[in-house]
C-alpha positions in Angstrom: -5.4 4.2 -5.2 -5.8 0.5 -4.1 -5.5 -2.6 -5.8 -5.1 -6.2 -4.0 -3.3 -9.4 -5.3 -3.8 -12.9 -4.3 -1.9 -15.9 -3.3 -2.8 -19.3 -1.9 -1.0 -18.2 1.5 -1.0 -13.9 1.3 -3.2 -10.9 0.4 -1.0 -8.5 -0.7 -3.1 -4.7 -0.1 -1.5 -2.1 -2.1 -2.4 1.6 -1.7 -0.6 3.8 -4.6 0.7 7.4 -4.4 2.4 10.2 -5.6 5.7 11.6 -3.8 3.7 15.7 -5.1 7.4 17.1 -3.7 6.7 15.2 -0.6 9.3 13.0 1.4 9.1 8.7 0.3 9.0 7.9 3.8 6.0 10.2 4.7 4.2 9.1 1.5 4.5 5.7 2.2 3.6 6.0 6.2 0.4 8.1 4.7 -0.3 4.5 2.3 -0.3 2.9 4.7 -2.1 4.7 7.0 -5.0 4.9 4.8 -5.1 1.0 4.7 -5.3 0.8 8.2 -8.0 4.2 8.5 -10.3 2.5 5.5 -10.4 -0.9 6.5 -9.5 -2.4 3.3 -8.0 -5.4 4.9 -11.4 -6.1 7.1 -13.1 -8.5 4.3 -10.4 -10.8 4.2 -10.0 -10.9 8.1 -11.8 -14.9 8.2 -9.7 -16.3 5.1 -7.0 -16.7 7.6 -4.6 -15.9 5.0 -1.8 -13.2 5.9 -2.0 -9.8 5.1 0.5 -7.6 4.0 -0.1 -4.0 3.4 2.2 -2.0 0.8 2.7 1.5 0.5 4.0 2.2 -3.4 5.4 5.4 -3.7 5.6 7.1 -7.7 7.4 10.0 -8.4 5.2 13.4 -9.7 8.1 14.3 -11.7 7.7 11.1 -14.1 10.8 9.5 -12.5 8.9 6.2 -12.5 8.7 4.7 -8.5 10.1 5.8 -5.9 10.2 2.8 -3.7 7.8 0.8 -1.6 6.9 0.1 2.4 5.3 -3.4 3.6 3.8 -3.2 6.3 
């Protein structure tokens, strides 16, 4: 699931993923790769704002957010 957040100086692009029994690191990297592969930042390139890509991982066992990784 993709979502975005804008501030005066930055654009945050979030990709939210469920871990489905995989390691946090693997799922977070997949989320960041998906942001790049789908060009989610492209539409903001001309804004001149700092781009922050955030892969957020949730537990498939209902334990909430596992963590996040920023690139």
